[in-house]
C-alpha positions as CSV (number, residue, x, y, z in Angstrom):
1,M,0.0,0.2,0.2
2,R,2.8,2.2,0.9
3,A,4.8,1.9,-2.3
4,Y,1.5,2.3,-4.4
5,I,0.9,5.7,-2.4
6,I,4.5,6.7,-3.3
7,G,4.6,5.7,-6.9
8,S,0.9,7.8,-7.3
9,L,2.6,10.8,-5.7
10,V,5.7,10.3,-8.1
11,I,3.8,9.5,-11.4
12,A,1.5,13.2,-10.2
13,G,4.4,15.3,-9.7
14,V,6.5,13.7,-13.2
15,L,2.6,14.9,-14.7
16,L,2.7,18.2,-13.3
17,A,6.4,19.2,-14.0
18,A,5.6,17.8,-17.2
19,G,2.7,20.4,-18.0
20,R,4.3,23.5,-16.3
21,T,7.1,22.6,-19.1
22,T,5.1,22.4,-22.1
23,A,2.8,25.7,-20.9
24,H,5.6,28.1,-21.1
25,H,7.9,29.0,-24.2
26,S,11.4,29.9,-24.7
27,F,11.4,33.0,-27.3
28,A,13.2,31.4,-30.2
29,A,10.1,29.0,-30.1
30,E,7.7,31.2,-30.5
31,F,9.6,34.7,-32.0
32,D,12.0,35.2,-35.0
33,A,15.0,38.1,-33.3
34,N,15.3,38.5,-37.3
35,K,12.3,39.9,-38.0
36,P,11.9,43.2,-35.9
37,V,9.0,45.5,-36.6
38,T,7.5,48.6,-35.0
39,L,4.1,49.0,-34.9
40,K,1.2,52.1,-33.8
41,G,-1.7,51.4,-33.2
42,V,-4.8,51.9,-30.7
43,V,-4.8,49.6,-27.5
44,T,-8.0,47.5,-28.1
45,K,-7.6,44.7,-25.0
46,I,-5.1,43.8,-21.9
47,D,-4.6,40.5,-20.6
48,W,-2.6,41.1,-17.4
49,T,-2.2,37.6,-16.4
50,N,0.5,35.1,-15.8
51,P,3.0,33.9,-17.5
52,H,3.1,36.8,-19.6
53,V,1.6,40.5,-20.1
54,W,-0.5,40.1,-23.7
55,F,-1.8,43.2,-25.2
56,Y,-4.0,44.2,-28.4
57,I,-4.2,47.0,-31.1
58,N,-5.5,48.0,-34.0
59,V,-3.1,49.1,-36.6
60,K,-4.3,50.7,-39.9
61,D,-2.3,50.0,-42.9
62,K,-1.3,53.1,-44.7
63,D,-1.7,52.3,-48.2
64,T,-5.0,50.6,-48.0
65,G,-6.7,52.3,-44.9
66,K,-7.3,48.2,-43.5
67,V,-7.4,47.9,-39.5
68,T,-5.9,45.3,-38.5
69,N,-6.2,43.4,-34.6
70,W,-2.0,42.7,-33.7
71,G,-1.1,40.3,-30.4
72,A,1.6,41.6,-28.2
73,E,3.5,39.6,-25.6
74,M,5.4,41.6,-23.0
75,G,6.9,40.0,-19.8
76,P,5.4,38.9,-17.0
77,P,3.3,40.6,-14.2
78,H,5.9,41.1,-11.6
79,G,8.6,41.8,-14.2
80,L,6.6,44.8,-15.4
81,Q,5.6,46.2,-11.9
82,R,10.0,46.4,-11.6
83,Q,10.2,48.5,-14.5
84,G,7.7,50.9,-13.5
85,W,4.6,49.2,-15.3
86,R,1.5,49.0,-13.8
87,R,-1.7,47.3,-14.0
88,D,-3.8,50.5,-15.9
89,T,-0.5,51.5,-17.2
90,L,-1.8,50.7,-20.9
91,K,-5.6,51.9,-21.4
92,I,-7.6,50.6,-23.9
93,G,-7.8,53.4,-26.7
94,E,-4.2,54.9,-25.8
95,E,-2.0,55.2,-28.8
96,V,1.2,53.4,-28.8
97,T,4.1,52.7,-30.7
98,V,5.5,49.2,-30.2
99,E,8.7,47.4,-31.4
100,G,9.5,44.0,-31.3
101,S,10.0,40.4,-32.7
102,L,7.4,38.9,-35.6
103,A,5.8,35.7,-34.9
104,K,6.9,32.9,-36.5
105,N,4.4,31.3,-37.9
106,G,3.0,34.1,-39.4
107,T,0.3,35.3,-37.3
108,K,-0.4,39.1,-36.6
109,R,1.4,38.2,-33.3
110,M,4.7,39.8,-31.7
111,N,7.3,39.7,-28.7
112,A,7.5,43.3,-27.7
113,R,10.8,44.9,-26.4
114,S,9.7,48.6,-26.0
115,V,6.1,50.5,-25.9
116,V,6.2,54.1,-26.4
117,L,2.8,55.8,-25.1
118,T,2.5,58.2,-27.7
119,S,-0.9,59.8,-26.6
120,T,0.1,60.6,-23.3
121,G,-0.5,64.3,-23.7
122,G,3.0,65.4,-22.9
123,K,6.3,64.1,-24.0
124,P,5.7,60.0,-25.1
125,R,6.4,57.5,-22.4
126,E,8.5,54.9,-23.4
127,L,9.0,51.3,-21.3
128,D,10.6,48.4,-21.2
129,A,8.5,45.6,-22.0
130,V,10.8,42.5,-20.4
131,S,10.9,40.9,-23.3
132,S,11.5,37.1,-22.7
133,Q,13.9,37.8,-25.9
134,G,16.6,39.2,-24.0
135,S,19.2,41.1,-25.1
136,N,19.4,39.4,-28.6
137,P,19.2,41.4,-31.6
């Protein structure tokens, strides 16, 4: 009976560890550091959750006028807070300029390195997005 309980605990631990490992990803698995992008748009949604904060912006194509919604991944909430971010730093309807790297799969997603709040009414405010890319180019 004791061996059964210990065996069950070991299996449960392995399954939990495997779930956490697959739930998180490395920068290189999802984004391409060789495909930098800068987008300017209006914030439409903010997901301030672990393991990464995501926000979404409507970007208007300069040539066609077509509006496309893009998702931008930032660092974890606690890392952003250490850089001066708060849950309410970004606001829906606010204009931002985002620099980062495109998703490898071609979707309208990016990993944000920096975010400039361009509609603050005064001097634009640039914030480090605590990118999982780190110091890579």
